[in-house]
FIKE-76293 format. One record per residue (C-alpha): z negated, y, x; residue number from 1. Coordinates in Angstrom, 1 decimal. Example, Ala and Ser with C-alpha at 12.3 -4.5 7.8 and 13.67 -1.06 7.14 Angstrom:
% FIKE-76293
@w=-7.8 v=-4.5 u=12.3 volum=1 $
@w=-7.1 v=-1.1 u=13.7 volum=2 $
//
This chain:
% FIKE-76293
@w=0.2 v=-35.5 u=41.3 volum=1 $
@w=2.0 v=-33.6 u=44.0 volum=2 $
@w=1.9 v=-29.8 u=44.6 volum=3 $
@w=5.5 v=-29.4 u=43.3 volum=4 $
@w=4.7 v=-30.9 u=39.9 volum=5 $
@w=1.8 v=-28.6 u=39.2 volum=6 $
@w=3.8 v=-25.3 u=38.9 volum=7 $
@w=6.4 v=-27.1 u=36.7 volum=8 $
@w=3.7 v=-28.3 u=34.3 volum=9 $
@w=2.0 v=-24.9 u=34.1 volum=10 $
@w=5.3 v=-23.3 u=33.2 volum=11 $
@w=6.0 v=-25.9 u=30.6 volum=12 $
@w=2.5 v=-25.5 u=29.1 volum=13 $
@w=2.9 v=-21.7 u=29.1 volum=14 $
@w=6.3 v=-22.0 u=27.3 volum=15 $
@w=4.9 v=-24.5 u=24.8 volum=16 $
@w=2.0 v=-22.1 u=24.1 volum=17 $
@w=4.3 v=-19.1 u=23.7 volum=18 $
@w=6.5 v=-21.2 u=21.3 volum=19 $
@w=3.4 v=-22.0 u=19.2 volum=20 $
@w=2.3 v=-18.4 u=19.0 volum=21 $
@w=5.8 v=-17.1 u=18.1 volum=22 $
@w=6.2 v=-19.8 u=15.4 volum=23 $
@w=2.8 v=-18.9 u=13.9 volum=24 $
@w=3.7 v=-15.2 u=13.8 volum=25 $
@w=7.1 v=-16.1 u=12.1 volum=26 $
@w=5.4 v=-18.3 u=9.5 volum=27 $
@w=2.8 v=-15.6 u=8.8 volum=28 $
@w=5.5 v=-12.9 u=8.4 volum=29 $
@w=7.5 v=-15.2 u=6.1 volum=30 $
@w=4.5 v=-15.9 u=3.9 volum=31 $
@w=3.7 v=-12.2 u=3.8 volum=32 $
@w=7.2 v=-11.4 u=2.7 volum=33 $
@w=7.5 v=-14.0 u=0.0 volum=34 $
@w=4.0 v=-13.1 u=-1.4 volum=35 $
@w=5.0 v=-9.4 u=-2.0 volum=36 $
@w=5.7 v=-9.8 u=-5.7 volum=37 $
@w=2.4 v=-11.5 u=-6.3 volum=38 $
@w=0.5 v=-8.8 u=-4.3 volum=39 $
@w=2.3 v=-6.1 u=-6.4 volum=40 $
@w=1.3 v=-7.9 u=-9.6 volum=41 $
@w=-2.3 v=-8.2 u=-8.6 volum=42 $
@w=-2.4 v=-4.5 u=-7.5 volum=43 $
@w=-0.7 v=-3.4 u=-10.8 volum=44 $
@w=-3.2 v=-5.3 u=-12.9 volum=45 $
@w=-6.2 v=-4.0 u=-11.0 volum=46 $
@w=-5.1 v=-0.4 u=-11.1 volum=47 $
@w=-4.2 v=-0.5 u=-14.8 volum=48 $
@w=-7.6 v=-2.0 u=-15.5 volum=49 $
@w=-9.3 v=0.8 u=-13.7 volum=50 $
@w=-7.1 v=3.4 u=-15.5 volum=51 $
@w=-7.9 v=1.8 u=-18.8 volum=52 $
@w=-11.7 v=1.9 u=-18.1 volum=53 $
@w=-11.5 v=5.6 u=-17.1 volum=54 $
@w=-9.7 v=6.5 u=-20.4 volum=55 $
@w=-6.5 v=7.6 u=-18.7 volum=56 $
@w=-3.4 v=6.9 u=-20.7 volum=57 $
@w=-1.2 v=6.6 u=-17.6 volum=58 $
@w=-0.3 v=3.0 u=-16.5 volum=59 $
@w=1.6 v=1.5 u=-13.6 volum=60 $
@w=5.0 v=0.1 u=-14.6 volum=61 $
@w=7.3 v=-1.9 u=-12.4 volum=62 $
@w=7.1 v=-1.7 u=-8.6 volum=63 $
@w=9.5 v=0.9 u=-7.2 volum=64 $
@w=9.1 v=-0.2 u=-3.6 volum=65 $
@w=12.4 v=-2.1 u=-3.1 volum=66 $
@w=14.4 v=1.1 u=-3.6 volum=67 $
@w=11.9 v=3.5 u=-2.1 volum=68 $
@w=11.6 v=4.1 u=1.6 volum=69 $
@w=8.8 v=2.2 u=3.2 volum=70 $
@w=5.7 v=4.4 u=3.2 volum=71 $
@w=3.6 v=2.1 u=5.3 volum=72 $
@w=0.3 v=3.0 u=3.8 volum=73 $
@w=0.7 v=2.3 u=0.1 volum=74 $
@w=3.0 v=1.1 u=-2.8 volum=75 $
@w=5.2 v=2.9 u=-5.2 volum=76 $
@w=5.3 v=2.0 u=-8.9 volum=77 $
@w=7.1 v=3.4 u=-11.9 volum=78 $
@w=4.9 v=5.5 u=-14.2 volum=79 $
@w=4.3 v=4.3 u=-17.7 volum=80 $
@w=2.2 v=5.8 u=-20.5 volum=81 $
@w=0.5 v=4.2 u=-23.5 volum=82 $
@w=1.8 v=6.9 u=-25.9 volum=83 $
@w=5.0 v=9.0 u=-26.2 volum=84 $
@w=3.0 v=12.2 u=-25.9 volum=85 $
@w=3.4 v=12.3 u=-22.2 volum=86 $
@w=6.9 v=12.3 u=-20.6 volum=87 $
@w=6.7 v=10.1 u=-17.5 volum=88 $
@w=10.4 v=9.2 u=-17.1 volum=89 $
@w=11.3 v=9.5 u=-13.5 volum=90 $
@w=7.7 v=9.9 u=-12.3 volum=91 $
@w=6.3 v=7.6 u=-9.7 volum=92 $
@w=2.7 v=6.5 u=-8.9 volum=93 $
@w=1.8 v=5.9 u=-5.3 volum=94 $
@w=-1.2 v=3.6 u=-4.8 volum=95 $
@w=-2.9 v=4.0 u=-1.4 volum=96 $
@w=-6.2 v=3.9 u=0.4 volum=97 $
@w=-7.8 v=7.2 u=1.6 volum=98 $
@w=-9.5 v=6.8 u=4.9 volum=99 $
@w=-11.6 v=9.9 u=5.8 volum=100 $
@w=-14.9 v=10.7 u=7.4 volum=101 $
@w=-15.7 v=7.0 u=7.6 volum=102 $
@w=-15.1 v=6.4 u=3.9 volum=103 $
@w=-12.4 v=4.1 u=2.5 volum=104 $
@w=-11.5 v=4.3 u=-1.2 volum=105 $
@w=-8.4 v=3.7 u=-3.4 volum=106 $
@w=-6.4 v=6.5 u=-5.0 volum=107 $
@w=-3.2 v=7.0 u=-6.9 volum=108 $
@w=-0.9 v=9.9 u=-6.6 volum=109 $
@w=1.3 v=11.0 u=-9.4 volum=110 $
@w=4.7 v=12.0 u=-8.1 volum=111 $
@w=7.0 v=14.2 u=-10.2 volum=112 $
@w=10.8 v=14.0 u=-10.5 volum=113 $
@w=11.0 v=16.7 u=-7.8 volum=114 $
@w=9.2 v=14.4 u=-5.3 volum=115 $
@w=6.0 v=16.6 u=-5.3 volum=116 $
@w=2.5 v=15.2 u=-5.8 volum=117 $
@w=1.3 v=16.3 u=-9.3 volum=118 $
@w=-2.2 v=15.1 u=-8.8 volum=119 $
@w=-4.5 v=12.5 u=-7.2 volum=120 $
@w=-6.5 v=10.0 u=-9.3 volum=121 $
@w=-9.5 v=8.3 u=-7.7 volum=122 $
@w=-9.6 v=4.7 u=-8.7 volum=123 $
@w=-13.2 v=3.9 u=-9.5 volum=124 $
@w=-16.6 v=5.6 u=-9.6 volum=125 $
@w=-17.1 v=5.2 u=-5.8 volum=126 $
@w=-13.7 v=6.9 u=-5.2 volum=127 $
@w=-14.7 v=9.8 u=-7.5 volum=128 $
@w=-17.9 v=10.4 u=-5.5 volum=129 $
@w=-16.1 v=10.2 u=-2.2 volum=130 $
@w=-13.2 v=12.4 u=-3.3 volum=131 $
@w=-15.7 v=15.3 u=-3.7 volum=132 $
@w=-17.1 v=14.7 u=-0.2 volum=133 $
@w=-14.0 v=14.8 u=1.9 volum=134 $
@w=-12.4 v=18.1 u=2.9 volum=135 $
@w=-9.4 v=19.6 u=1.0 volum=136 $
@w=-7.5 v=19.6 u=4.3 volum=137 $
@w=-7.6 v=15.8 u=4.5 volum=138 $
@w=-6.4 v=15.5 u=0.9 volum=139 $
@w=-3.6 v=18.0 u=1.7 volum=140 $
@w=-2.6 v=15.9 u=4.7 volum=141 $
@w=-2.3 v=12.8 u=2.5 volum=142 $
@w=-0.4 v=14.8 u=-0.1 volum=143 $
@w=2.1 v=15.9 u=2.6 volum=144 $
@w=2.6 v=12.4 u=3.8 volum=145 $
@w=3.2 v=11.1 u=0.3 volum=146 $
@w=5.7 v=13.8 u=-0.5 volum=147 $
@w=7.5 v=13.0 u=2.8 volum=148 $
@w=7.7 v=9.3 u=1.9 volum=149 $
@w=8.9 v=10.0 u=-1.6 volum=150 $
@w=11.8 v=12.3 u=-0.7 volum=151 $
//
C-alpha cells in the first residue's frame, strides 16, 4: 500500500463511521417518536394506580401533549374525576419529576383553566416524605416553570 492510499482509506473509514453514527441516532429518534403513545399509556396507568391507592378521586384522562407546547420535563394530561362532585373540565394534570437536593421523585401538578397551578400531588410515599424535605423556593420554581409551559 502506498502513502497516497492511506489518507484516502482513513477518510473513507471516517465517513463510514460517521454514517453509521448518524443512522443509529436517526433510528433511535424514530423509535422514540413512534413509542410516545405507548409511553403515555404506561405513565397514565401508573399514575392512576398511585392516585387510586392514595384515595384521591382525581385521575389522568387523555394525553394533552400534542396540543400543548413542549414542556421538556414532563407530560400534560386531561384531568378526569371518578365522581361528578368535582368539576375538572378544562383542567390539566402535568406529571413530572422533581429533582432537588439530590432527591428524585415523581409529582403531578393540577393546572386550572387559568393556567395557574392549583396544587402539587406527590406520587408515592417516598415522594410525600421528600416533598417535606425540599425548600418551598424549589417548589415555587417548579410551579413557575409549569405555569410558563401551560400558558
